[in-house]
C-alpha positions as CSV (number, residue, x, y, z in Angstrom):
1,M,50.4,9.0,-2.3
2,A,50.6,5.3,-4.5
3,T,49.2,4.0,-2.3
4,T,47.3,6.1,-1.4
5,A,45.9,6.5,-4.9
6,E,45.3,2.1,-4.3
7,N,43.5,2.5,-1.5
8,R,40.7,4.9,-2.8
9,P,37.5,3.3,-4.3
10,K,37.1,2.7,-7.7
11,F,34.0,4.3,-9.2
12,R,31.5,2.0,-10.3
13,W,31.2,2.0,-13.8
14,H,28.9,-0.9,-13.8
15,I,25.9,0.9,-12.1
16,I,25.7,3.5,-14.6
17,V,25.3,0.7,-17.6
18,F,22.8,-1.0,-16.1
19,L,20.9,2.0,-14.5
20,A,21.0,3.9,-17.7
21,P,18.2,1.7,-19.9
22,A,15.7,2.8,-17.3
23,V,17.2,6.3,-16.9
24,L,16.9,7.0,-20.3
25,V,13.4,5.3,-20.9
26,Y,12.0,6.8,-17.6
27,T,12.7,10.6,-19.0
28,A,11.1,10.0,-22.8
29,V,8.0,8.6,-21.0
30,M,7.4,10.7,-18.4
31,I,9.7,13.2,-17.2
32,I,10.1,14.8,-20.5
33,P,5.7,14.5,-21.3
34,L,5.4,15.9,-17.4
35,F,7.6,19.2,-18.2
36,G,5.8,19.5,-21.5
37,T,2.4,19.6,-20.4
38,L,3.7,22.3,-17.4
39,Q,5.2,24.4,-20.4
40,F,1.5,23.8,-22.5
41,S,-0.7,24.7,-19.7
42,L,1.0,28.4,-19.9
43,Y,-0.2,28.4,-23.4
44,T,-3.1,29.4,-24.6
45,T,-4.2,29.0,-28.6
46,I,-5.4,31.4,-30.5
47,D,-5.6,30.7,-35.2
48,N,-3.4,28.3,-34.5
49,T,-1.5,29.7,-32.6
50,Q,0.4,29.3,-30.1
51,H,0.6,32.3,-27.7
52,F,1.9,32.8,-24.0
53,V,-0.2,33.4,-20.8
54,G,0.9,32.8,-18.0
55,L,-1.1,31.6,-14.9
56,D,-4.4,33.3,-16.7
57,N,-5.0,29.0,-17.9
58,F,-5.2,28.7,-14.1
59,R,-7.2,31.8,-12.9
60,T,-9.7,30.8,-15.3
61,L,-10.0,26.9,-13.9
62,F,-10.3,27.9,-10.3
63,G,-12.0,31.4,-11.3
64,D,-14.4,31.3,-14.6
65,P,-17.5,30.3,-13.5
66,R,-17.5,28.0,-17.0
67,W,-14.5,25.6,-15.5
68,S,-14.7,25.8,-11.9
69,D,-18.2,24.6,-11.3
70,S,-16.7,21.4,-13.0
71,F,-13.3,21.1,-10.9
72,W,-15.3,21.9,-8.1
73,N,-17.4,19.4,-8.5
74,A,-14.7,16.7,-9.7
75,L,-12.1,17.6,-7.1
76,G,-14.9,16.8,-4.7
77,N,-15.8,13.5,-6.0
78,N,-12.0,12.3,-6.5
79,A,-11.8,13.1,-2.5
80,W,-14.7,11.1,-1.7
81,F,-13.6,8.5,-4.1
82,F,-10.3,8.6,-2.3
83,F,-12.5,8.9,1.3
84,I,-14.2,5.1,0.5
85,H,-11.1,3.3,-0.5
86,M,-9.6,4.5,2.7
87,V,-12.2,3.8,5.4
88,V,-13.1,0.3,3.3
89,Q,-10.3,-1.1,0.8
90,N,-7.4,-1.1,3.6
91,P,-8.9,-1.5,6.9
92,I,-10.3,-4.9,5.2
93,G,-7.1,-5.1,3.5
94,I,-5.3,-5.0,7.4
95,L,-8.0,-7.9,8.2
96,L,-8.1,-10.4,5.3
97,A,-3.8,-9.9,5.7
98,A,-4.1,-10.5,9.7
99,L,-6.5,-13.6,9.1
100,L,-4.7,-14.9,6.1
101,S,-1.1,-15.0,8.1
102,H,-2.2,-17.1,11.4
103,P,-0.3,-20.3,11.3
104,R,-3.3,-22.3,11.6
105,L,-5.6,-21.4,8.2
106,R,-5.9,-23.7,6.0
107,M,-5.8,-23.4,2.5
108,S,-4.9,-19.4,2.7
109,A,-2.6,-19.9,0.0
110,F,-5.9,-20.9,-1.9
111,Y,-8.3,-17.0,-0.4
112,R,-4.8,-15.3,-1.0
113,T,-5.3,-16.6,-4.6
114,T,-8.8,-15.5,-4.4
115,I,-9.1,-12.5,-3.1
116,F,-6.3,-11.0,-5.4
117,I,-7.2,-12.7,-9.1
118,P,-9.6,-9.6,-9.0
119,T,-6.9,-6.7,-9.1
120,I,-5.2,-8.6,-12.4
121,L,-8.8,-8.0,-14.3
122,S,-9.1,-6.1,-17.0
123,F,-11.2,-2.4,-16.1
124,V,-12.8,-2.8,-19.3
125,I,-14.6,-6.3,-18.0
126,V,-14.7,-4.5,-14.5
127,G,-16.9,-1.5,-15.3
128,F,-18.9,-3.1,-18.3
129,G,-19.3,-6.3,-15.5
130,W,-20.5,-5.2,-12.8
131,K,-22.5,-2.6,-14.4
132,L,-24.5,-5.3,-16.5
133,I,-24.4,-7.5,-12.7
134,L,-26.6,-4.3,-10.8
135,S,-28.9,-3.5,-13.6
136,P,-32.3,-3.6,-13.0
137,I,-33.8,-4.8,-16.2
138,W,-31.1,-7.8,-17.2
139,G,-28.7,-7.4,-14.0
140,I,-28.9,-10.9,-11.0
141,A,-28.6,-8.7,-8.3
142,P,-32.3,-8.1,-8.1
143,S,-32.9,-11.8,-7.8
144,M,-30.2,-12.9,-6.3
145,L,-31.7,-10.1,-2.9
146,D,-34.6,-11.6,-3.7
147,A,-33.4,-14.9,-3.4
148,V,-33.1,-14.2,0.3
149,G,-35.6,-11.6,0.7
150,L,-33.6,-8.6,0.6
151,K,-35.5,-7.2,-3.1
152,S,-36.1,-4.4,-1.4
153,L,-33.1,-2.8,-0.6
154,F,-32.3,-3.0,-4.6
155,A,-32.3,0.4,-6.2
156,P,-30.5,1.5,-9.8
157,W,-27.9,2.6,-7.6
158,L,-25.9,3.2,-11.0
159,G,-28.5,5.6,-11.9
160,K,-29.1,7.4,-8.9
161,E,-26.8,10.2,-8.5
162,A,-26.7,10.3,-4.5
163,Y,-25.4,6.3,-5.2
164,A,-23.6,6.4,-7.8
165,L,-20.1,7.8,-7.2
166,T,-20.6,5.3,-3.5
167,T,-21.2,2.5,-5.9
168,L,-18.0,2.8,-8.1
169,S,-16.0,3.4,-5.5
170,L,-17.0,0.0,-3.8
171,I,-16.7,-2.1,-6.8
172,S,-12.8,0.1,-7.2
173,V,-12.7,-1.6,-3.5
174,W,-13.8,-4.4,-4.6
175,Q,-11.3,-5.0,-7.3
176,Y,-7.8,-3.8,-5.5
177,V,-8.9,-5.0,-1.8
178,G,-5.9,-7.7,-2.9
179,I,-2.9,-5.1,-3.4
180,P,-3.1,-3.4,0.5
181,M,-3.8,-7.6,1.5
182,M,-0.5,-8.6,0.1
183,L,1.5,-5.9,1.1
184,I,0.5,-6.4,4.8
185,Y,0.6,-9.9,4.7
186,A,3.9,-9.2,3.6
187,A,4.7,-7.0,6.3
188,L,3.2,-9.4,8.9
189,L,5.6,-12.0,7.5
190,S,8.5,-10.5,8.3
191,I,8.2,-9.2,11.4
192,P,11.0,-11.5,13.2
193,D,9.6,-14.3,15.6
194,E,11.5,-13.4,18.7
195,V,9.4,-10.4,18.8
196,L,6.3,-12.4,18.9
197,E,7.7,-15.2,21.4
198,A,9.2,-12.5,23.5
199,A,5.7,-11.0,23.4
200,E,3.6,-14.4,23.6
201,C,6.1,-15.0,27.3
202,D,4.8,-11.5,28.3
203,G,1.0,-13.2,28.0
204,I,0.0,-11.1,24.7
205,T,-1.5,-13.2,22.1
206,G,-4.2,-13.4,20.6
207,M,-5.7,-9.6,19.0
208,S,-4.0,-8.5,21.9
209,Q,-1.4,-9.2,20.1
210,F,-1.4,-7.9,16.7
211,W,-3.3,-4.3,18.5
212,K,-0.3,-3.6,20.8
213,I,2.9,-5.9,18.6
214,K,2.2,-6.4,15.1
215,L,0.4,-2.8,14.3
216,P,3.0,-0.9,15.6
217,L,5.2,-2.6,13.8
218,I,3.2,-2.4,10.2
219,L,2.6,1.3,10.7
220,P,5.1,2.0,7.5
221,S,3.7,-0.3,5.1
222,I,0.0,1.4,6.3
223,G,1.4,4.3,5.5
224,I,3.0,3.4,2.1
225,I,-0.5,1.6,1.4
226,S,-1.6,4.9,2.0
227,I,-0.1,7.0,-0.3
228,L,-0.3,4.7,-3.1
229,T,-3.8,4.5,-2.4
230,F,-3.9,8.7,-2.6
231,V,-1.8,8.6,-5.7
232,A,-4.1,6.1,-7.6
233,N,-7.2,7.3,-7.0
234,F,-6.2,11.0,-7.9
235,N,-5.4,9.2,-11.0
236,A,-8.6,7.3,-11.0
237,F,-10.5,7.3,-14.7
238,D,-10.8,3.9,-16.3
239,L,-13.6,2.8,-13.8
240,I,-15.5,5.1,-14.3
241,Y,-15.0,5.6,-17.9
242,S,-15.8,1.8,-18.3
243,A,-19.3,2.1,-15.9
244,Q,-20.4,5.8,-17.0
245,G,-18.8,6.9,-20.4
246,A,-17.1,10.0,-20.4
247,L,-19.9,12.2,-18.9
248,A,-19.3,10.5,-16.1
249,G,-23.2,10.1,-15.0
250,P,-26.0,10.9,-13.9
251,N,-25.3,14.1,-14.8
252,Y,-21.9,14.3,-13.3
253,S,-22.3,13.1,-10.6
254,T,-19.0,10.5,-10.5
255,D,-17.2,13.2,-13.0
256,I,-13.5,12.8,-11.4
257,L,-10.6,14.8,-12.3
258,G,-9.6,12.3,-15.0
259,T,-12.7,12.2,-17.2
260,F,-12.7,16.1,-16.9
261,L,-9.1,15.9,-18.0
262,Y,-10.2,13.4,-20.9
263,R,-13.3,15.3,-21.9
264,T,-11.7,18.7,-21.8
265,F,-8.1,17.5,-23.6
266,F,-10.0,15.1,-26.2
267,G,-13.1,17.0,-26.4
268,F,-16.7,14.4,-26.0
269,Q,-19.3,14.7,-28.6
270,L,-20.1,18.7,-28.8
271,Q,-17.3,19.6,-26.3
272,L,-14.3,20.8,-28.9
273,G,-11.0,19.8,-27.0
274,D,-8.3,21.9,-25.7
275,P,-5.5,20.9,-25.2
276,N,-4.4,23.9,-23.2
277,M,-6.7,24.1,-20.6
278,G,-6.0,19.9,-20.5
279,S,-2.8,20.4,-19.5
280,T,-3.8,23.2,-17.0
281,I,-6.1,20.5,-15.7
282,A,-3.3,17.6,-15.9
283,S,-1.0,20.5,-13.6
284,A,-3.6,20.8,-11.3
285,M,-4.2,17.4,-10.8
286,F,0.5,17.2,-10.6
287,F,0.4,19.8,-7.7
288,I,-2.7,17.8,-5.6
289,I,-0.8,15.0,-5.4
290,L,2.5,16.2,-5.7
291,A,0.8,17.8,-1.6
292,G,-0.1,14.7,-0.8
293,V,2.6,13.0,-1.5
294,S,5.0,15.9,0.7
295,V,2.9,16.0,3.7
296,Y,3.8,11.6,3.8
297,L,6.9,11.7,3.2
298,F,7.7,15.1,5.6
299,L,5.5,14.9,8.0
300,I,3.9,11.5,8.2
301,Q,7.4,9.2,7.2
302,T,9.5,10.5,9.8
303,R,6.9,10.2,12.4
304,L,7.1,6.0,10.9
305,R,10.7,5.0,10.9
306,R,10.6,4.9,14.8
307,Y,8.9,1.3,14.1
308,Q,11.0,0.3,11.4
309,F,13.9,-2.0,12.3
């Protein structure tokens, strides 16, 4: 009996000691506010008193034209914002990573740093900077296009409903393309040399090696980047707010769930803030993101595991 007790592995208390501060901080700044928001969305304020209304706020958000029109418009814009990032940012990030990982490329560290620098810039600088660049009055974009004979292509892209959201999406792509680039670059470097040498022995080199060998092996990393892009885009707010303001003009054409939540919760200009409806919108955003992450984890990630070493 004594021998059995001695051979039993000891409980590692130091794990709890080291994890406890992070868990406490995460609980204080994330978990408690999350449940507080979900709870707040089930109430409404009448005469400065909170009254439980259950899911009535969600029915109002989805069914009342005064709220549903703005919500579905913001959700559609968010979906387009995400789509642009998926079809432009991530493929460009993969292409850049493939080029920068080539062993014969010189000054690759300089190129990586240059491409990644916009990622660390403040969103205020990026938003106001590009707003000045694209201004038809004092911006440099018209003169730059004129210098190459393409001034006829210039338009006040941030001032037209049809182009404003796409323009801001491409600005966001420019700022954050360094993140998928670096993640894919790290994934490419982690591929064992033995695999690449075996492919070369079979005559698979160049682009053929990338499509047939490297790309399947980095699919798990691409999946992670895709879900990170989804979460980040449906939580987006800063760039739209800094470039177009809380009203997300022109005529709410760049309004996304983040700006819609801001106006509803805090109020803006003549619009009074409604914390309960703001919490309802935040809860809806949470469930949308949760659904997307769940689909990835249970339907996509399980299929990508076969490519992992």
